[in-house]
C-alpha positions as CSV (number, residue, x, y, z in Angstrom):
1,M,135.7,111.9,85.3
2,K,133.7,112.6,82.1
3,I,129.9,112.3,82.5
4,A,127.0,112.6,80.1
5,V,123.5,113.3,81.3
6,V,120.9,112.4,78.7
7,V,117.4,114.0,78.5
8,P,116.2,113.0,75.0
9,F,113.2,115.3,74.7
10,I,112.8,118.6,76.4
11,P,109.4,120.3,75.7
12,K,109.4,122.1,79.1
13,I,111.5,122.8,82.2
14,E,109.2,121.1,84.7
15,G,109.6,117.4,84.7
16,N,113.2,117.8,83.7
17,R,114.5,120.1,86.4
18,T,116.0,117.2,88.4
19,A,118.2,116.3,85.4
20,F,119.5,119.9,85.2
21,L,120.1,120.2,88.9
22,I,122.0,116.9,88.9
23,A,124.1,118.0,85.9
24,K,124.9,121.3,87.6
25,A,126.0,119.6,90.8
26,L,128.1,117.0,88.9
27,A,129.8,119.8,86.9
28,I,131.3,121.2,90.1
29,K,133.9,118.4,90.1
30,H,133.5,116.5,86.8
31,D,133.4,117.3,83.1
32,T,129.6,117.1,82.5
33,T,127.5,117.5,79.4
34,V,123.7,117.4,79.0
35,F,122.6,115.8,75.7
36,A,119.1,116.1,74.2
37,H,117.8,115.0,70.8
38,T,115.1,117.7,70.5
39,T,114.6,120.8,72.7
40,V,112.0,123.6,72.4
41,Q,114.1,126.5,71.2
42,T,112.8,129.1,73.6
43,L,113.9,127.0,76.6
44,I,117.6,126.8,75.7
45,P,118.8,130.0,77.5
46,E,117.1,128.9,80.7
47,I,118.4,125.4,80.4
48,R,122.0,126.7,80.1
49,I,121.5,128.7,83.3
50,L,120.0,125.7,85.2
51,C,122.9,123.5,84.1
52,G,125.5,125.8,85.6
53,D,129.0,124.8,84.4
54,A,127.7,121.7,82.6
55,D,127.6,122.0,78.8
56,F,124.3,121.6,77.0
57,E,124.1,120.1,73.5
58,T,120.9,119.4,71.6
59,M,120.7,117.8,68.1
60,K,117.6,119.6,67.1
61,T,115.3,122.4,68.2
62,A,111.5,122.8,67.8
63,E,109.1,125.6,68.2
64,K,106.9,123.6,70.5
65,G,106.7,120.1,71.9
66,K,104.1,117.9,73.4
67,F,103.6,114.3,74.6
68,G,101.3,112.0,72.8
69,V,101.1,108.9,70.6
70,L,103.7,110.1,68.1
71,F,106.0,111.0,71.0
72,A,105.6,107.5,72.5
73,L,106.3,105.8,69.1
74,N,109.3,108.0,68.3
75,Y,111.0,108.1,71.6
76,Q,109.9,105.0,73.5
77,L,109.1,102.3,71.0
78,F,111.1,102.8,67.9
79,R,114.9,103.0,68.0
80,R,115.7,105.7,65.3
81,R,115.8,108.7,67.6
82,T,117.9,106.9,70.2
83,R,120.3,105.7,67.5
84,Q,120.7,109.3,66.3
85,L,121.3,110.5,69.8
86,S,124.0,107.8,70.4
87,I,125.9,109.0,67.3
88,F,125.6,112.6,68.5
89,I,127.0,111.7,71.9
90,K,129.9,109.7,70.4
91,K,131.0,112.7,68.4
92,H,131.8,114.4,71.7
93,G,134.2,111.7,72.8
94,A,134.2,108.9,75.3
95,F,132.4,109.1,78.6
96,N,133.0,107.3,81.9
97,H,129.4,107.4,82.8
98,I,126.2,108.1,80.7
99,I,123.2,108.8,82.9
100,V,119.8,108.7,81.2
101,I,117.3,110.8,83.3
102,A,114.1,110.1,81.4
103,N,111.6,107.5,80.4
104,E,113.0,107.6,76.9
105,A,116.3,106.4,75.2
106,H,116.3,103.1,77.0
107,W,117.8,101.6,73.9
108,L,120.9,103.7,74.4
109,P,123.4,101.2,75.9
110,Q,122.9,98.8,73.0
111,Y,124.6,101.4,70.7
112,F,127.7,101.5,72.8
113,E,128.7,97.9,72.8
114,N,132.2,98.7,71.8
115,H,132.6,101.3,74.6
116,R,133.4,98.9,77.4
117,E,134.8,101.6,79.6
118,T,131.4,103.4,79.7
119,K,129.0,102.6,82.5
120,F,125.3,103.3,81.9
121,S,122.8,104.4,84.5
122,L,119.0,105.0,84.3
123,L,117.0,107.3,86.5
124,L,113.3,106.4,85.9
125,M,111.1,109.4,86.2
126,E,107.8,107.5,86.0
127,L,106.4,104.3,84.6
128,H,103.9,103.8,81.7
129,D,101.6,102.5,84.4
130,R,100.4,106.1,85.1
131,G,98.6,106.0,81.8
132,M,97.2,102.6,82.5
133,I,96.0,103.5,86.0
134,S,94.3,106.6,84.7
135,F,92.9,104.6,81.8
136,Q,91.3,102.1,84.1
137,Q,89.4,104.7,86.1
138,G,85.8,105.5,85.4
139,D,82.7,103.4,84.8
140,V,83.2,99.9,86.2
141,R,81.8,98.1,83.1
142,K,84.1,100.1,80.8
143,T,87.0,99.3,83.1
144,K,86.4,95.6,82.8
145,V,86.3,95.7,79.1
146,R,89.4,97.9,78.9
147,S,91.3,95.4,81.2
148,M,90.4,92.5,79.0
149,L,91.5,94.3,75.9
150,I,94.6,95.9,77.2
151,S,96.1,93.5,79.7
152,P,97.6,90.9,77.3
153,F,99.3,93.6,75.2
154,Y,100.5,95.4,78.2
155,G,102.1,92.2,79.5
156,L,103.9,91.7,76.2
157,F,105.1,95.3,76.2
158,K,106.6,94.8,79.6
159,L,108.4,91.7,78.5
160,F,109.7,93.6,75.5
161,E,110.9,96.5,77.8
162,R,112.7,94.3,80.3
163,D,115.7,93.6,78.1
164,R,116.2,97.3,77.7
165,F,116.3,97.9,81.5
166,L,118.7,95.0,82.0
167,S,121.2,96.7,79.6
168,F,121.9,99.4,82.2
169,D,124.6,98.9,84.9
170,N,122.6,100.9,87.5
171,I,118.9,101.7,87.7
172,F,117.4,104.3,90.0
173,A,113.9,105.7,90.5
174,N,112.7,109.2,91.3
175,S,110.3,108.0,94.0
176,T,109.5,105.2,96.4
177,W,106.3,104.6,94.5
178,T,108.0,104.1,91.2
179,K,110.6,101.9,92.8
180,T,108.0,99.7,94.4
181,I,105.9,99.3,91.3
182,F,108.9,98.8,89.0
183,E,110.4,96.0,91.2
184,Y,107.1,94.3,91.4
185,L,106.3,94.5,87.6
186,Y,109.7,93.8,86.2
187,G,111.5,91.8,88.9
188,I,114.5,94.1,88.6
189,K,116.0,95.7,91.7
190,I,116.2,99.5,91.9
191,E,119.4,100.6,93.7
192,D,118.0,103.8,95.3
193,T,115.5,106.6,94.9
194,I,117.0,109.8,93.6
195,F,115.4,113.2,93.0
196,A,116.4,116.7,93.7
197,V,114.6,119.9,94.8
198,D,115.9,123.3,93.6
199,L,116.6,124.7,97.1
200,E,118.4,127.7,95.6
201,L,115.2,128.7,93.9
202,F,112.6,127.5,96.4
203,M,113.3,129.2,99.7
204,P,111.4,131.2,102.3
205,L,110.9,134.8,101.3
206,N,108.7,135.9,104.2
207,E,110.8,139.0,104.9
208,L,110.4,140.2,101.3
209,V,106.6,139.7,100.9
210,V,103.5,141.1,102.5
211,P,101.9,138.4,104.8
212,E,98.5,137.2,103.7
213,K,96.0,134.5,104.8
214,F,95.2,132.1,102.1
215,I,95.6,128.5,100.9
216,A,97.6,128.1,97.7
217,V,96.2,125.5,95.3
218,P,98.2,124.4,92.2
219,T,95.8,123.6,89.3
220,A,97.9,121.5,87.0
221,S,97.0,118.3,88.9
222,L,93.3,119.2,89.0
223,R,92.7,118.7,85.3
224,S,91.8,115.0,85.9
225,E,90.7,115.3,89.5
226,P,87.0,116.1,89.7
227,E,87.0,115.2,93.4
228,G,89.6,117.8,94.0
229,L,87.7,120.5,92.1
230,E,84.6,119.7,94.3
231,I,86.8,120.0,97.4
232,I,88.1,123.5,96.6
233,R,84.6,124.7,95.6
234,R,83.3,123.5,99.0
235,L,86.2,125.2,100.8
236,R,85.5,128.4,98.9
237,D,81.8,128.3,99.8
238,D,82.8,127.7,103.5
239,G,84.8,130.9,103.5
240,I,88.3,129.6,103.0
241,P,90.4,132.1,101.0
242,I,92.0,130.3,98.1
243,K,94.5,131.4,95.5
244,T,94.9,129.1,92.5
245,Y,97.8,129.1,90.2
246,G,98.7,127.3,87.0
247,S,97.7,127.2,83.4
248,F,94.4,125.4,84.2
249,Q,91.9,128.2,85.0
250,I,89.0,127.3,87.3
251,P,86.0,129.6,87.2
252,G,85.0,131.3,90.4
253,F,88.4,131.5,91.9
254,D,91.2,134.0,92.3
255,N,93.2,132.5,89.4
256,L,96.8,133.8,89.2
257,G,97.5,131.8,86.0
258,Y,100.9,130.5,85.0
259,L,103.5,132.0,87.3
260,P,107.2,132.5,86.6
261,D,109.4,130.7,89.1
262,E,110.1,133.8,91.2
263,E,106.4,134.7,91.5
264,M,105.6,131.1,92.4
265,V,108.2,131.2,95.2
266,K,106.6,134.4,96.5
267,L,103.2,132.8,96.4
268,L,104.3,129.7,98.2
269,S,106.2,131.7,100.8
270,R,103.1,133.9,101.6
271,A,100.6,131.1,101.8
272,S,99.3,129.7,105.1
273,A,99.5,126.2,103.4
274,T,99.6,124.6,100.0
275,L,96.7,122.3,99.2
276,F,98.0,119.6,96.7
277,L,95.1,117.6,95.1
278,F,95.8,115.1,92.4
279,N,94.6,112.0,90.6
280,Y,97.9,110.2,90.2
281,E,101.4,111.3,91.4
282,A,104.4,109.0,91.6
283,L,106.2,111.7,93.4
284,G,104.6,115.2,93.3
285,L,107.3,117.9,93.5
286,I,105.0,120.7,94.5
287,P,104.8,119.6,98.2
288,F,108.6,119.6,98.4
289,E,108.8,123.0,96.8
290,S,106.2,124.3,99.3
291,L,108.1,122.9,102.2
292,A,111.3,124.4,100.8
293,C,109.6,127.8,100.9
294,G,108.7,127.2,104.6
295,T,105.0,126.4,104.0
296,P,103.1,123.4,105.3
297,V,101.3,121.1,102.9
298,I,97.9,119.4,102.8
299,T,97.4,116.5,100.5
300,Y,96.0,113.1,99.9
301,D,97.3,110.1,101.9
302,K,98.1,108.0,98.8
303,Q,100.7,107.2,96.2
304,G,104.0,109.1,96.0
305,P,103.3,112.0,98.4
306,S,102.1,109.6,101.1
307,L,105.2,107.3,100.8
308,E,107.7,110.2,100.7
309,L,106.2,112.5,103.3
310,K,104.3,110.4,105.7
311,S,106.5,111.2,108.7
312,N,106.8,114.9,107.9
313,I,105.1,116.8,110.8
314,N,104.2,119.8,108.5
315,V,102.4,117.6,105.9
316,H,98.8,117.1,106.8
317,F,96.9,114.3,105.1
318,I,93.2,114.6,104.2
319,T,91.0,112.1,106.1
320,S,87.6,113.8,105.5
321,Y,86.3,117.1,104.2
322,T,85.3,118.3,107.7
323,V,88.9,117.7,109.0
324,L,90.3,119.4,106.0
325,R,88.0,122.5,106.4
326,D,88.8,122.8,110.1
327,L,92.6,122.4,109.4
328,C,92.5,125.2,106.7
329,K,90.6,127.5,109.2
330,R,93.2,126.8,111.9
331,L,96.2,127.4,109.6
332,I,94.7,130.6,108.3
333,S,93.8,131.9,111.7
334,T,97.3,131.4,113.2
335,D,100.5,133.1,112.1
336,K,103.1,130.9,110.4
337,T,105.9,131.1,112.9
338,D,109.7,131.1,112.2
339,D,109.9,127.7,113.8
340,V,107.4,126.3,111.4
341,V,109.2,127.9,108.4
342,T,112.5,126.4,109.6
343,Q,111.0,123.0,110.2
344,C,109.5,122.9,106.8
345,R,112.7,124.0,105.1
346,N,115.0,121.7,107.1
347,S,112.7,118.7,106.3
348,V,113.7,118.8,102.6
349,M,117.4,119.9,102.8
350,R,118.5,116.3,102.2
351,Y,117.1,116.6,98.7
352,S,119.6,119.3,97.7
353,A,121.3,118.6,94.4
354,E,124.7,118.4,96.2
355,N,123.4,115.7,98.6
356,V,121.7,113.8,95.8
357,V,124.8,113.8,93.6
358,D,127.0,112.6,96.5
359,N,124.7,109.7,96.9
360,L,124.5,109.1,93.1
361,L,128.3,109.1,92.8
362,S,128.7,106.7,95.7
363,H,126.5,104.2,93.8
364,L,128.3,104.8,90.5
365,N,131.7,104.3,92.1
366,G,130.7,101.2,93.9
367,R,130.9,102.7,97.4
368,V,127.3,101.7,98.3
């Protein structure tokens, strides 16, 4: 079987890792190619490694890439980039399945009308509603004005998008949160939730690192989370040892900055727990990566992390600051046992790329 995995725009690895993991697993048994319209040049060697035996083809390269208004217009609203990508894919022959793993290129099936043998699938990574939800937050009076101004246009935009979604044979979502919102907003059924964790990269390394007592805090999700910033400052002032990591530097903390994958795995393996604070997360991969490294997670009881991890005994949800502080003290004061490490690891094994692809192929082949 010949399969194309489409990721139109690749400005960074994170956010696209699931696509590469799926392509790598598909390539074990099937002729698989990953297609992109534009890719940041420096990422290509790493992408080829992540894709394993799957081929990687990109139309264009760029020195850097970022999301914004121009990105939304070029990749999500206007058709030109998608049309160019369709021509590029066709030059590589016919495919049995074309799987778009992105929030872009939703026009793609419309350019393959003469390819009746090709089935199209879409894996939604997130909805535009993230921007809308964030946009609505803040001063109540401003929120009311924004709602009155934006809501009519937003409704028309959804009506416009619906036809594009209906052009796919199969639609999947990367989280229960996205699935629920999508089905409510568009009235279109999502077949299943599909996302993968890189379990070959994220694994316990306790035997290779010096044990420490600290709480690991990723900072990327704290840029728009003032409540989270206040929480970690209070924890620090209450004597909780914290190591922050990520490109967002927070004054007054032991900031490790951006970490290469291997260093991040070591950090997560050493930590007593990972504290994941966020404003909006449809899924939130960091808790899964922490668990894969054998480390418990502390996070908010809301949105994606709550829906996906509610029953996980090694995921602790914040109910109050006092409970959070006491929990951090308890986790730091006790050793992380082998049983806890094993429990954490085993709880995410079902998200291995191999398991995810088996499930995906069952849907594509009509066995589900």
